[in-house]
Structure formats: C-alpha cells, structure tokens
C-alpha positions, 0 to 999 in steps of 0.5 A, a space after each residue: 449591414 448589421 454584424 450577425 450575432 451568435 446564438 446565446 447558447 452558442 456563448 455557453 458552450 464556447 465558455 464551457 469548452 474554454 474551461 474545460 481545456 483549461 482545466 485539462 491543461 492545468 491537470 495534465 500540467 501538474 499531474 502528468 508531467 514529470 517533475 520530483 518533488 522536494 523531500 522532507 527527508 526526515 530520517 526515522 530511526 528504528 528504535 527497537 534496533 540496538 547498536 553494539 559498541 565495540 569492546 562493550 561487554 554487558 557489564 559495561 552496561 549502566 542498568 538504568 539507561 537499559 529500555 525494557 526488553 521488546 520483541 523486536 523483528 530478529 525474534 520473527 525468525 524463531 516465532 515462525 520457524 515452521 514457515 521458514 525453510 535453509 534454502 530457497 523453495 520456489 514453486 507456482 504459488 509459493 516461496 520460502 527462504 530463511 527469511 521469507 514464506 509466501 503462498 498465494 492463492 485464488 478464490 472464487 464465490 459468487 455475490 448471488 449474481 456475480 462470480 467474484 474472484 481474489 487473490 490472497 498472498 499469506 506473508 510471513 517475514 523474518 526481518 522488518 525490512 522484507 517488507 519495503 516500498 519502491 517509487 515509480 522511476 526511483 523517483 518521489 514526484 509527480 508524474 512519474 510512473 511505471 508498470 507494477 512487473 517492470 517494478 518487481 523486476 527491477 527492486 528484485 521483489 518475489 511478490 508486490 502490489 500496486 500502493 496508494 498512488 501518492 502521485 496522484 495527489 498534493 497531499 496526504 503523508 508519505 513516509 516510505 522506508 523509514 523516511 518521511 517524505 511529506 508530511 501534508 496531511 489530506 482527508 483520508 484514512 492514514 495506515 501506518 506500518 512500524 519498525 517493530 511490524 505492528 500495524 494500525 490505521 488512522 483517522 485524518 484527524 486522528 494521525 500525529 506525525 511526530 507521534 508517528 515519528 517517536 513511535 517509530 513508523 516504518 511506512 505510512 500510506 493515505 488513501 483508504 478507508 480502514 476496513 476494520 474497526 479496533 476489534 477487528 471487526 467488519 464495517 458498513 460506513 465509510 465515510 472518507 471513500 468515493 469509490 464503494 460500488 464493485 470495483 478491483 480492489 487492493 489491500 495489505 492485511 495485518 495479523 500480528 508482528 512478521 503476518 501480513 496479507 496482500 489481498 487483490 480483487 479482480 473486477 469489471 468483468 462479468 463473466 469472470 469477477 465483478 469486484 468487490 464493494 467497500 462493504 464486501 471487501 471489509 467483510 473478506 478481511 474479517 473472515 481472513 482474521 485480519 486485526 487492521 486491513 487498509 484500501 490501496 488504490 484500486 480500479 486499473 490500478 489493482 495488480 499483484 505481481 509474483 515471482 515476476 509475472 502477473 499473479 491476478 487478471 488486471 482490469 485492461 492489462 493494469 496500468 502505471 503506477 506512481 508506487 508499489 509495497 513489496 517483499 524481497 529479501 533484505 539487502 
C-alpha cells in the first residue's frame, strides 16, 4: 500500500511549533535560568569627595593644586535644612530624619473618560549615598528576580521603586553605586545620576562612558525613554519606546542636586486606574516641575514601597524584578 502523506499545511504547523519550542527554550535558558555575569568592575571614585591627610593643615596645601570650590552633597543638609529633622519622624505618608525627607502623596485625575491614579514621592537627601540601587538576590546577572517588598526590607529601604530590569537584556549600560558592571550600549536612552547629585539623560549615540566616568557617574540606567527635553518641557515623540499606550509606569525625576522624586502610575484597571500614555506621563513630569525625568520598567513591574509596605496597588500584585532604586539612611 502507498504510504499515506500528511496534508501540506500540517508541515507548516509542525515547523512553526518546533520553532516556537526552540525559541521558548532559548529564552528560558538565556534569560530565566539564574547565572551570574562577569562584571567590568570599574570603580568610579567620587570626584567631589576630598580626602584629608592626617596632620596636614591648610597652610600645607599648594594653592596651585587645589580644585575649584563646588557644591558637594554635604552642603545639601544646610540647603534643605527646613526639610530635615534632628530625629526620625515617621507617619503614614512621610519620613524625616537628619539625612532624608520623603512625602508620598496619592493623586487622581481623569483623561476625559477614565480614572488615573498615581503616586508621587517627593525626596530630599543630605548625602548622595542615601540614594542607592540594589540587585535581586544581591547578584549581578540574568535570571535573578526578587519581589520589591523583599528587596525593600533586605536593603533596609525607607522608599523603593523598581529599576530598569537590566537582567532582561544582554546589553545596556549598567552603573550601580559607583561601579560599572556593563558598558555595552543598546538603543535605549541612558539616564545618569552623578556623585554631585545632578542628573542627565542621553540618547544611545550621545552617551560616552569615558566621559561619564570622568564626570563622576554614580548610577546609570538603560530603559527610557527620557520624558523631557533639555528645557524641562514635555515631549510628544518617543522614537526609542515601543510601549507608548496607557500602562502602569515608573519614573525617576530630578529637580536639583539633592531633590528628586519617584512617580508611580497604576494601570490596567478601568475602575481604579487605566495608566498613562508616554505623552501623558511626559506632561505630568513637566507639571511636577522636574528638570529631568526618566521612564523605568513599567507594566506589572511598576511597584513602589514605603515604610515596608506597598505604596501603590501593583497590577496583579506586581512581579519579581532584577533591580530596584531605593532611599535609605547612609551606612
């Protein structure tokens, strides 16, 4: 008897299934099985932190070798003195101490048809190391993920927000707490926080790692996009972002050295909050008066914690992420 052949269309289905299985297997093997990555481990020193030689006096210094006076983070305690308190004072939505001032507020607005709920954490710090980043499981690599509340407690954070989910990509600049872990660029905008407290954003083509190191980069994230132009004005075009419709959003904003904000927009819930488009998010950051604003990972990743509890209502309870940005008392 002649051998019965399968219909031609069935071969296309079988091929598609095999390809899907292979792609899924590769994705999970490459991005979901935890493994540490080799860090470039370039340590960036704080150019604004001057050491004092024991026994030396001002008369011993050579004026020709002295650097121009610059505002250091140690000056922020005086500049924002009215924001800090001599002891820790904590309430349901505020925290103040000699080093930190945080106020978390919930806001609602309408886009004309739906409700939008978002949270703004207004942040003042007296020292740059009050703002730090943390890796899930304390590991730099792929496949490591941890619940935001777990990281909040493990790092003794007062306030925390999800980061750029660096672990879901094999490229993108990663600088954390003054250490360059990865310098391989991708096509994302880069946000840099410097030791002097200033924050800047760059397109992938504009970013220069060597200059960032020279200028004292303290943190750098690769996700984006940047939400404001060089004058702090809102944008309407986001060529590096593919997720522009309404979604939960996470943002870090900058006013001036020592003064920042975390913004969390909840979404995907028509009875509570539908989220924001990228253009709406950009307008919000301009309304808040930020000079620089940078979009972080969003969707189910968007989580803000404050005083060891959730500050927002994460979509489906949130999800484990690879990194966070946090505010904590200095070590």
